[in-house]
N, C-alpha and C positions, 0 to 999 in steps of 0.2 A: 503491500501501500505503499509505505514513504519511499518507494524507490523509484518510483514514474516519472519523475523528474526529479533534476539537481535541483531548485527553485518550490522551496514552501512559504506560504503566505500567513500572514500572522494578521488577523484583523481586532485592532482591538477597540472598543469603545466608537464605534464609527455610525452606533444603529443602523435600523433595516436597508433604510434607502440607499444607505453610501456604503456601507455595506456588500449590498448588493451588485453596486455598481462598480466598485473596486475588483469584485472577487470578479465578474467579467470580465474587466480589462486582464486580470490575470489567468484567468482558463483561457482567454485569446490567443496569451504569448505562448501558452504550453505550459502554465502550471496546471496541474492535476490536486494538488493537496492545499487547504484552504482550513485556519485554525479558529475559530472565535472564543477566545478567554471568556469563560462564563462566571461575571463578580458580582451583574445586578439581574433585577427581574428583565430587565429592556434586554439583557445581554441574550438573555435563554429566548426571548422572541426571537431578536437577531439569527440565532443559531438557525430556531426553526425554520424560518426564511430561509436560511442558508441551505439545509441539507434538503427543501424540498427543491431549488433552485438546480441544487447542483447532481441531483437527478435527473432531472431532466435532461444534463446532461450526459449522461451513462458515467456524471464525476460522484465522488463523497466528498463531506464536510466534517470539521471535527472538533472536539471540546479542550480549551485551552484552559489553566491555570487550575484543574481539578487536584481538590486539596483533601476530599475524605469522599466514602462512599456515597453521601447523598447526591456530591457531585457527576458522581460515576451515574445515578438512578436518573439524574437530570437532564444528563447528554443524554442517553438512551431514548429516554421520551421524547425529545428533541429531534431525534432523527438520526443523531451522531453515529460515526461510523468507526472511529476513533477518540480518542484521550488523550491529551499531553498535560502532564504535571511540571512544577519548578524543579521540583523532589524527587526521592526515591521512597515509596509511602507503601508496602508489604500489602496492607490491607486495602487501597485502592488497585497492587496490582491484581489483584485474587477474584477485588468487586469484577472488574473488567474483565477476566478472564471468564467467571461465572456467565458472564450474559453475554460473552461474545463481543466485545468490543476490543480491540486491539488498542494496545497503551504504550505511548512515549514517556519514559519517566527521566527526568532531569538529571543529573548526572555530575559532581564536580571532583572526584576524587576516584582513586581506585577500590575503595571500600563500597562507595555508591555503584560503581561500574561490576564488580561482583556480587553483591546482592541484586543487582538485576539481572545480571544471567544466571544465576542463582535458581530463577526465578522462569528461567527457559526461553527470554527475552533475548533478542538480537540486535535491536533496537533502540539507542539511547536520543537522549539528548543533553547532548555538552552544553551550558548552562550558568553565567552568563560567559558565553564562547568569545568577547572581544576582550575578559579579564582574562580568562585561562590561557589563551592566545594560541598559536599555530603550536608552537612548543611542544603544548602540553598534548595537543593531539596527538602529534607522533610519537612522543612519550609513552603513551598509551596502546600503541599501538604496537609493543612491544610484547607485555603480559597481555593482551585481550586482541589477537589478531583477526577472530572473527566478529569484533564488534564494529555495529556500522553508525555513526554517530550523526547526527543532525545538528549543526554548530546555531543557536540562538542566542540572539543580546549582543545588540550593537552589532549585525551584519546587514550589509547591503549593497549595492551594485559595484564599488569601489575594491570591498575587500573579500566578495566572495569569490575570486579564482584564488584567492591564496589560500585560504580555508580551504576548499575543494584540493587542490595542489598538498596540500597538509594529510590527507585524509578524511576531512570527512562524507560523506554520501551527500549529502542535503545540507543546504544552508538557507533557514529560515529570516524570512525577511518581512519588514511591516511598514514603516511609513515611505520607505523608496520606494514602494509600489503607485506611490500615489506623486510621485515625482517623476514629469513625464523623460526627462534626460534618462534619468536611474531604468524606465521603466522602459527604453531603447535596450540600455546595455544589457540588462536582465534578458534581454528577450534574443539580444544577440548572443549571449552565454546559452541558453537553453539550444540555439541550435549549432552550436558548435560543440557542446555534450553530445548532442542523438548523434552528431556524425563518428564520433569517437567510440571506437570497440570497447567494450567493459564498462562504458558510463551508465548510470541512471535508466536514459531512455532504453539505449538499446537490450540492456538487462532485461527489463522489464517487458521487452518487448520478444524477450526470448523465453519470458514466463520465471524467470529467477526470483 
């Protein structure tokens, strides 16, 4: 699910209409995973609308900032296909597994990664990625060669390639999608990565 494209969108607090507008721009350039953090009742309405719009395009939407089992249930009710957390919480991981939601836990230490992989997860969210840095990503690839990172936090069109080169499989961006210049750069990056064997879009096409 997370590997369909090397760019993921996070649309925080934009409201229903603007979220759908920005999501459409993201989908149109090849982004396939869009996340809405659920921190307010308005966010839940937004997620529900986004999930319906995504389904109409044969895509999926996810819920972000999922901190507890209540959030997991809310995400499911709104039609989310996946959940994302800022940290690693075993109760959340189990709750998602119980109802069939893919989950992306946040990690910032080897212990976090080991906890996530111990629960059978292969994809994790490196957060906050801009603080952890590319050296951290490279270092974690040694003891955890099979782990797949989604770099999140401080990511944009200007540092996306750097983090992808360091080992991230996906870059999660937010406000960059509302910047016309960055949107163009991200679109170009998606096209380039789709043409490189072994990258996310190629692997998705091959069923990885």
